[in-house]
N, C-alpha and C positions, 0 to 999 in steps of 0.2 A: 504493500500500500504506500502510495506516494505521500511524502510529508508535505503538508500544505504550508506555504510560506505566506503568512498574513502580511499585507503590505500597508503600512501607514501612509498617510498623505505626505508627500515629500516636496519640499520647496525646490525651486530651480537652483538655489544656491547650495543645497545640502546633498551630498552624495552618500548613499548607503553602501556599506562595504559588502561586496559579494565574494571576494576572495583574491585570486592571484593569477598572473599570467607572465609568460616569457621564461627564458632559460637563465636569466640573471647574467650579469657581466656584459661589458660593452663589447661591441663588435671588434674593437682594436685590441682586445685582450686585457684591458685595464678594468679594475673593479668599478662597478657602477656606484654613483652616489645614491643616497637614500631616495631622493626624488626621482631618480631614473627608474627605480623599482616600484614606483607608485603610479599606476596607470588609471586613467579616467575613461569611462564609457557611459553612454546614455542611449535610451530609446525604448524599444519594444517592451511592453508589459507581458505580451504573449509568451516571450522566452525567459521571463524573469526567474521562474522556478529552476530552469536548467542553468541559467547564468549563476545562480546562487551556488549550486553544486559544483559546476565546472571551476569557477574561480576560487572557491574554497580549496578544492582538491589541488589546483595548480599552485596556490599559495603554499600549501603543505609541501609540495614537491620541489618548488624552486625559490621560494622566498619573495617572489614578485607579487605585489598586491594590486588587485583590480577593484576600484570603487565604481560600481555601476548604478546609475540613476534610472529607475523604472518610470519613465515619464511619457511613454508613447512614441511610436515610430516617427511621427512628424517632428516631435521635439528633439529626437535623436539626430535626425538629419540637420535640423537647424543648428544644434550645438556643434556638430562637426563642421558645418560651414562657417560658424563663428570662431572655430579653432579653440573652443573652450574644453574640448574633450579629445582624447587620442583616437577614439573610434566610436561609431554609432552602430545601432542595431535597429533593423526595420523589417517589418513583415510585408512591405511593399518595396520593390526595387526602385531605385532613383530614376526618374525620367530624364530625358535629354535636357529639359529646362532646369531640373534640380542640379544636374552635373554642371551645366553652364554657369549657374549661380554660385557654384563652389569655387570657381576661379582657377581650378587646376584639375588634372586628371584624377579620377576616383576609381578605385577598384571595389567591387562588391561581390560577395560570394556567399552561398548558403552554408549554414552550419547545422541545420536540422530541418525536418518537415513536421508539421503538426496539423491538428484538426481544429477548425472553428465549429464548435458544436452549438446546437440550438437547445437551450435549457428552458424549463418552464416550471411553474408552481401551480399544480392542480391537485388538490387533495383527492386521493383515491385513484388517480390515474398514474399507474406505475410505468406504463409504456405507451408512447404516442408515435404514430406514423404521420409523416408530413410529405406531401408532394411539392414539387417546385411551384405549382399554381397556388397551393394553399399558403406556402411560406411567403411568397411574394405578395399575395393578397392580404395577408396579415400586416406586413410591414408597409404596404401602401395604404393601409387603413380601409381596404375594401371589405375585409372579413373582420367583424367586430365582436362576435360572440363565440364562445368555445363550443357551443352546440350547433354551430353553423352546419348546414347540410353537407357542404364539401368536406369538412373535417370529419363529420359523422360517417360519410361514405367511405373514407379511407381507414376508419377505425371501427369497423363493424364489431358489435358486442361490447364495446367500451361505453360506459355510462359517462357522458360528457355533461358538465354543469351548464346551466343557463347563466353564465358569468361573463362579464365584459372582459375582453382581452386587453391587457396593459402591456404595450410594447416598451422594452427598455433597450436603448442603444448607447453607443459611446458618445461622450460629450467632448472628447479631446481628439486631436489628430491621431489617427490610429491605423496601423497596418492591418490589424484584425478587421477593422471596418473595410479596408481596401479589399481584402480577400472576400469578405461577405458580400460586398456590393458588386465585386467582379462576378461572383457567382449569380447573384440576382439579375445582373445585366445580361448574362448569357441565357438565362432561362425565362426571362420576362421582357418582352418588347416594351411593355408599358413602363417597367422600371428603367430600362435603358434610355427611353425617350425622356421621361419626366425627372429622373433622379440621377442616373449614371453611376460611374465608378469613381471612388476617391477615398483618401484617408479621412476626409471630412465631407459630408454631404448635407443637403437640406432635407432633413427627415420629415416625411408627411405627417407622422403621428409619433406619440410616445414621449418618454422622459429619458434624460441622459444620465449616465454614470461615468465617472472618471476611471479609466483603466479597466482591464479585465476584472480586477478585483471589485471595482465599483459597480459594474454591471451585474456580476455574480451576487453581490450583496443586495442590490435592489430587487433582483428576481427572487432571491431566497426569502426576503421579508415581505413580499407583496403577493398575496393570493391572486391568481389569474394572470400573473406576469409571464412574459416570454422574452428571451434575450439571446445574445450570441456571445460566447466566451471561448477561450482556449480550453481544450479538454482537461488539462490538469486542474484548472480552477473549479470546474464542475465536479470532477471526480473527488477532489479533496474536500469539497463541501457537501458531498453525498447528494448532489442535485440530480433531478431527473433529466435525462438526455433523450431527445427524439431521434428515431430512425428516419433517414431521408431517402426518398426515391431518387436513384441516380439516373444517368443518361441512358443506361441499358434497361431501365424499368424495374430494377431490384431495390428493395428497401434495405439500406445498409446502416449498420451500427458503427459509429466511429471507433476506430481501433488502430493500433500500430500497423496491422496487416492491411487494413483498407486504405490507410494513408499511403503506405508504401506502394500499393497498387496504383494509386493516382500519380505517384512520383516516378513511376517506371518509364522514364522518357529520356531522350538524348538532350542533355543540357547544352545550350548554346555557349559559345566562347565567352560572351559577356554575362552569362547566367540569368539574363532578364527574360523570364518566362513565368506564366501562371499555370497552375495545374487544377483549377476548379472545373467542375462538370466534366471530369474525365470520361471517355467512352468505355474504359475498362469495366468488365462485368461486375467485379467485386470492389470497385473503387468507391471510397467515401467522397461525395461530390464537393464538399467545402474544405479542401485541403490546401496547404500553402507552405512555402518556404519562409524561413527567417534568414535575412542576410546580415552579415557584418560588413561595415563600410569604413574605408579609411583612405587617406590621400596616398596616391601611388608614390610620389616623391615625398619622403619623410623629413627632408631637411628644410624646415620652414619654421618661422616664429621663434627662432633661437633654440629649437629642440636639439638635444644632444644625440650623438650617434648611438650611445648606449640605450637611451630610451627608445629610439627607433628600432633597434635590435630587439629589445624586450617586447615591444608591441607585436612585431612581425612574428617572432618565435612563439609568442602566446597564441597567435592566430593559427599557426601551423599545428600546435598541440591540440587546440580545440577541434580542428577538422581531422585529426588523426587519432592519437591516443585518447583524447577526450570524448570521442564518440561512444565509448563504453558507458557513459552516464546518460545517454539519450533515452534509451528504451525504458529503464526503470522509472523515468519521469514522464512517460507517455509521449515522447518525441521520437520520430523515426530517424534512423541513422542515414547518413549520406551513402549513396551507392558507390561502388568502386569507380564507375564511369564518371560520376559527379566529382568524386575526390580528385581524379586526374585533372579535371578542368580547374578545380580550386588550386591545385598545386601549380599549374601554369600561371595563374593570377598572382599567387603569393611570391613566386620566384621572380615576378616582374617588379616587385616593390624595391625602391632604391633609396639610397641616402647619398646625396651629392652625385647622382647619376650612376652610382655603382650598386649592383644587386646586394641586398642584405643577406639573403639566405644562400650564401655561397657554398655552405656545407651540405645543402639538400640536393 
């Protein structure tokens, strides 16, 4: 059973310690200073439970500490662009405009895959089935009652209450929202036309919660609520999770196996791809990657070569040895093919134009 990491509200100036990264020691063989062994990251709340474990394990292994601020994918991208953190984490890959606004080349690569699950609060309803039409109808505000005929048709034999549906969505810029709205745009022409895809959208109905933890909390305390969160947040709170009908017409329970099926693809060289609404027969339809993002050239803003080395070596460890921690926390591991793409990207990271990972 996964240990749930309760997340308190964190200000933009306060970084909560998740652990450690890097192999320690400067690239030139000299000892790092204390500050060189303290790395800062920010972004995805989706991946926070995994970050907590990864960085703690890496700290124990190397002595390099990573302070990671769980503020949402949009915030992580902005803090990287402002050069206030060493790396960001996002459940939505950076767009061409995002990269242009960064002022220099960016590399971004996946570290895990996860499921965005639909969680609900209905007394006496242990298992719920939802079709793409039902889910989009609920979040568009077209389906307002839990005993709506379309929900009842998909759940024969289930006693559904005559209760108003309360939609809960993210209030912050969120990669989880990007994955969720990417899916809805693929399965609902109305959603695609009226709302679209994004880390932040103009929600037609509902109330907002900050972070995955905020949405999970709102759903758990509100009878009749429905929301979307990363699988670990729902599992650790013992929340009900809906089965979703996928593109092949099968109702799928979110799991490591069904996420891995969705991610069984050839990753492009820049890693920018979505895996929602996969055609695979056993794929969970709302699956997605989490990317780590950093500047390709690490010699900027007075950064030392030692810190650049620690950041890059930590990234290598996370995408290799660190993968052993993914599955116990309900995140799928990178495939061998995906790892090869990641290796090429990490080997391209430089300091003063020279590759950092010369030993790889």
